N, C-alpha and C positions, 0 to 999 in steps of 0.2 A: 508748662508741664501738662496741662489738660489736653492739648492737641497731640502731644507726644504719646500719651497713654492710648489715645485712640488709634495711633499707628500700630501698636502692639496688638490691639484687638482686631483690627482689620487684617493685619498680616496673618494672624491665626485663622481667621475666617477664610481668607483667600487660600491658604494652604489646605485646609480641610476641604473646601469646595473643589479645588484642583485635583486632589488625590481621590476624591469620591466620585466626581462626575466627568472630568475632562481627560485625565490621563488614561490611556488605553491599558487594559490589563495585559500583562505578559503571560506566556504559557506557564511559567513556573508558579506564579500566583494562583492561576486557575487550578493547577494540579494540587497545590497545597490546600485549596478550599475543598477539592474533591476528596482528599484523604481524610478530611474531618467529617465527612458524611458517613451514614450507616452503610453497611454492605448492600442492603436492598436499594438504597438511593444511588450508590455507585453503579450497580448493575443496571438500573433504569437509565442513567446517563450514558452508559456504554451502549445499551441497546438503541437508544435514540440517536446517538452519534453514528453508530454503525448503519442504521437505517438511512439517515440523511446522506452519508457519504456514498452509500450504495446507489441511492436515487440520483446522485450527481455524477455517478460513473467513476468515482475516484477509487473505489475498492470493489472487488468482485464479491458477489453474494456466494456463500458456501454452497447453497442449494443448486445454483446454476454452474458452479465450478466443477462439480463432479461429473 
């Protein structure tokens, strides 16, 4: 029975490790995390994302689009 108990402990640890560090986050989980932030933090994320996408040429900057 002692060895069997260890399997439960290790299975729990492996599950937590996998969900925390290995499994890639999906867009839905990222959006759920963003909705939990304050308005100011959401705006900061938006501005940073817009800047990075503009630098990569994936979106047009509004200033140069006019």
